N, C-alpha and C positions, 0 to 999 in steps of 0.2 A: 312765060305762060300768062295769057290774059285770063280775065275773070271768067269768061264763058267756058274756056277749056278746063280751067280749074275746077268749076262746078261739075262739068261732065265727068271729070276724073273722080270726083268724090262720089257721084251717083253710081258710077260703074263699079268702084271698089265696094260700096255699100251693097249693091246688088249681088256681088260675088260672095260676099260674107253671108248674106241672107240665103243664098242657094246652098251654102254649106250647112247652115243652121237647120233648114227645112229641106233636106236632100230629097229630091224626087217626089215631093208632096204633090205638086201640081200636075205631074206626069203619070202618076201611079193609076193603074186600072184596076188594082185590088189593094186591100189594105196591107197585104204582105209585102207589097212593093215599096211602101213608104219607108224611107230611111236608107234604102239600098244605094250604093255608089258603084259606078263602074270603076275598073282598074285605072283607067286614065284619070278619073276624078280623084281617086285615092292618091295617086302619084303627084298630081298638081296641087292638091291641098297642102301636103307636107305639113300636116298639123301636129305640131310638137310644142311642148311648153317652152317658153322663152328661157334660154340658159342663163344662169348666174355668171357674171363676170368674174375673172379670177382676182382675188384680193390678197396681196402680200401682207404678211403680219407686220411689216414695217410701215405699211401704209395706214395702219389703224392707229390713229392718234389717241382715240378714247374709246373704250368699250364698256358696256354695262348689260348684264343679263337680267331680263324681267320675266315675271310670270303673270298672266293676265286671265281674267274670266270674262267669257262672252255669255251673257245672259240671253237665253232664247225667248224669253218674255218680251223683249224689246222688239218693236215692229221692224227696225232697221236690220235685225238679224234673222228675220223670218226665212230668208233664202237658204239659210243653213239648217233650218228645222223642218220646213215643208218640202214635199208632201209627206204626211205620215201614213196615209193610206194610198197605195198605188194600184189597188185592184181595178179601178175604173178609169184610169188615165193613160194607160199603156206602159210599156216597159222602159222607155228612155228616161223618164223623170224619176229621180230618186232623191231622197234626203242624204245629207253628208254622212249621217250614221249608217244608213244601208250601204252606201258607197264603200265606206271603210270596212265594215263587217263582211261584206260580199267578197272584197279583195282579199281579206285575210283568210276567209274560209277557202277560197280557190287556191291560195298559195301565191297569188300574184303580188301580194305585199307581205313581206317577211320581216321588215324592220319594226317589230312590235316589242315593247318593253313594259316592265312593271311600274317604273317611275320616270320622272322627267330627267333623270341623270343618265339614262340609256345604258345601265350597267348589266341588267338582267333581262334576257330576251323571254318572250311569252309566245307559246305556240296558240293555235286556235283551240286545241284540246284544253289547254290551260284557261283560256278565257270562256269556253263553253260552260264551265260550272257557274260563272257569274251571269250567264245569259239566260239560263233555264232553272226554274224552280220545280222540283219533283217532289210530289207529296202523294199520300194515299188516303182514301176515304175510310170511314169507321168500318165499312164492310171489308175493306181490304185488309185492314189490321186484324179483324176477326180471322180472315183466311190464314194470315201469317201466324197468329197465336195458335191456330189449329194444326199448324205444320203443313199446310197446303200451299201450293203455288199460287201467287197472287194473280187474278184475272186483270187483263189489260184494261178493262173498263173501269176498274177501281183505282187505276193510277191517274193522278192529276198533274198535268204539265201547264206551266205558265211561263211564257217567253217574254223577255224584254223586247221592246220595239221602239221605233224612232220616236214614237209619241211619248215615250218615258224619259227621253234625254231632256234634262233641264238646262244644262249649260255645257260649254266647252272650255277647258282650260288650255292655254297656249303658252309655250315658252319661246322666247325670242331674244335676239341680240341687237341692241343699238350701238352703232359705232360711227365714228367720224372718219371719213376717208380723206386723208390729207392730200391725196393726189388729185381728187375731184373736188376737194373743199366742200364736202357735203355730209350732213347727217343721214344715215341709212339705217334700215331695219332689215334683218334677216330672221324669218320665222324658222325655228328649229323642231318644234314638236307641238302635237295636238293630242287632246285627251277628251273623249266624251264622259260626262259625269251623269250617272244614273242612280236611281234608288237600289239598294240591295234587294235582290229578288226575294229574299225571305222577309223583308219588312215592307214589301210593296202594298199589301193590303191592310197595314196598320195605320194608325193615326200619326204616329211619329216615324217617319221614314228615315232610314240611314243612307246617306248618299256616299257613293265611293267613286274613285277614279277606275274606270273600267280597264282601260290600257292606254299606253302612251305610243304614238306613232312618230317615228322619226321623219319629219316632214320632207326633206329633200328627197327621200327615197319613195315618197308617195306622190310625187308631183306628176308622173305620168298617169297614174290612175285617176288623180283628181282633175287633171286637164281633160280627159276623155268624158268625165261625168259633167253634165251641164246643169246649172241651176236656172230657175225661172227668172226671166227678166220681165217685170210687170210693165215696163215702159215700151218694150217691143219684143213680142214673142218670137219674131223672126230672127232675132240675134241674141240667143241665150249666152250667158256668161259661165265660164267653167269655175268650179271650186278652187282651182289653183289661182285663177286670176282674183277671185274675191278675196282670198286670204293674203296673197302676196301684195295686193294693192290696198290691204286693210280697209276694204269696204264693209266695216262692221263697227259696232260699238262695244267697248270693253273698258274694264278698269284693273289697275295693277293691284294684285294681292300680295306679291312678294318680289323682292329684288336681291341680288346676290349681295351679302354683307359678311361682316366679321364674325357675326353670331351664328354661324352655321346655317346661313340662308334662312333665317327665321322669317316667318310671314308677318305681315302688318297686324293681323288678328291676335298674334301672340303678345304684342306689346301695346296694342290698342284695344284692350279687352272691353266688352260690353258697351261699346259705343259705335254704332254704325256710321254716324255722322263724321266722327273723327277719323274713322278708317277711310272713308271716301276723301276726306281732306288730306290725309297722309298720302293716299294714292295720287291725287293731283300734285302734291308737293314733289313726289318721285318723278312725275312726268315733267314738271317744270324744271327739276334739276337737270334733266337730260337735255331739255330744250335749251336751257341757258348756256349749256357748254358751247353750243354752236353759235349762239348770238354772241357770246364773250369772244369768240375767235376774231370777231371784226371790230372789237373795241381796242383802241391804243391808249 
């Protein structure tokens, strides 16, 4: 293939991807037609997340489980945080938090757990108590004390939203595949961290792990949801691609260890700088294993 044909192939493939991202945008006669695909388009797209290859236990020469924190205050992680308000931008764009909670509420995502060890499942009913704060006004309390039924207008409800998510915790497995002679990473779980709804209005907020999602079971949901691509809005990237390709910044706060998987904060207390240095040390320990494989 000469250079000219190669460039034509690149342009054609890029154009087909763009047409998938902005389906029917240029042909729509009414706003309702934007995003609609014909049956033939849906068949030809075959839009599915890239399947993981099978890895035999004997091919894993080294493995290490780590827990990391993705701070949503960092600009590189904004694609996981925004948009926090979707009222004025249409129904297609959602934050990662909205995608997860909507899938859990609809029953599309069921592999939801209380902790990162995936022992105890949580239903949406279990999570709902952590999502909404219900309180009453003084007038409502007076009705209760008088033995009357409280009026709806005196009941206060405050819901957690995507804006309240401060960070994500992720659990993953680093392993060296001796068959391919390569250090690889497999994401296992993700958890939004939010303030406790009953401390949201206080000066000192208590932050909690809302729920843990077993990531492999959520890949179809996260692949269908697209994040904003600020370099080219015609080619959005899915949350599944962002997380699998590690297009975010994070730091390790815990690794599996003999002390019951204690976190770095437990043995590096009251010194944030030393905690970050210890996190970097854990990263280098994993990287060095791969480089040591090529030293004789």
